[in-house]
N, C-alpha and C positions, 0 to 999 in steps of 0.2 A: 282586162283585155290586152293581148299581144299588142304589140306594135307591129308583127307581121300581119296577125288577122286583121289588123285595125285596116292597114293597105288592104288586105283581101276584099274585105268589104268597102272600102273605098272605091274600089278599081270594077265591084259587081254592081254599085250604084250607078255607074257609067252604062252600065249595058240596060236594052230594052227592058221592058216591065217582064215579057212573056219570057225571057232567059233570064230574068233574077228570079222569077217564080219556078221555073225549074230547077236552078240553082237552088233556091233554098229548100226547094223538095227534097234534093237528091241530100243534102247535108245533112236535114233534119233526118231522112231516113237514115245517114250514114252513122251519126249519131246514136239513135234508137237502136239500130242492128250491132254497134259495140256494145252497149247495154247488156241486151238480148244474149249474145254471145258469151260476156262476163258471167252473167246468172246462171247459163245452164254451165258452162264450164265449171262454174261454183260448184253446182248441184250435182254434178256427176263425180266431183273430185276420190268419193268413197269408192264407187265401183271401179275408177281405174286404178285405184289403189290396191283392189282386190283381184283386177286383170292383172297386173304386176307384179303381184304376190305369186300369185297361180304363174306367171312364165317362170318366175325364178323356180319356184320349187320344180315346175318340169325340166329345168335347166341342171337342176343338182340330182334329179332323179333320172339322170341322162334319156331323157323321153326328148327333148331337144335342143338345140345350140341357141347360145348368145348371137345375136347379129355383129356380125364384123363389118362396120360400115368401109373399115378400108380396103376388104375383098367384095364387097356388094356386086361385082360385077359376076361373079363365079355364081353357077346354078348351085342352089341346097340341094343335100340330098336328104331326103325325109326321113324319120326314125321309126322304128316299128313300135307300137303300142299305144295305149291309148289315149285320146287327145282331150 
């Protein structure tokens, strides 16, 4: 355990029991949410790769344009053609 985490737990130990329980519940939920997010993201990698390939193919075919983050305040002009 890191020194910072030890300090946080020492401070949490000074809280009243209901506050400790709320903090513990929140922390455990955060840890589980992070694990679920990691698993979901890992499982969706193939789908994300396919979507990226499709977007690049549409750009190369002239059906879409690459997003220009530097000029993202400008309105996009839709291209004609199938999506």
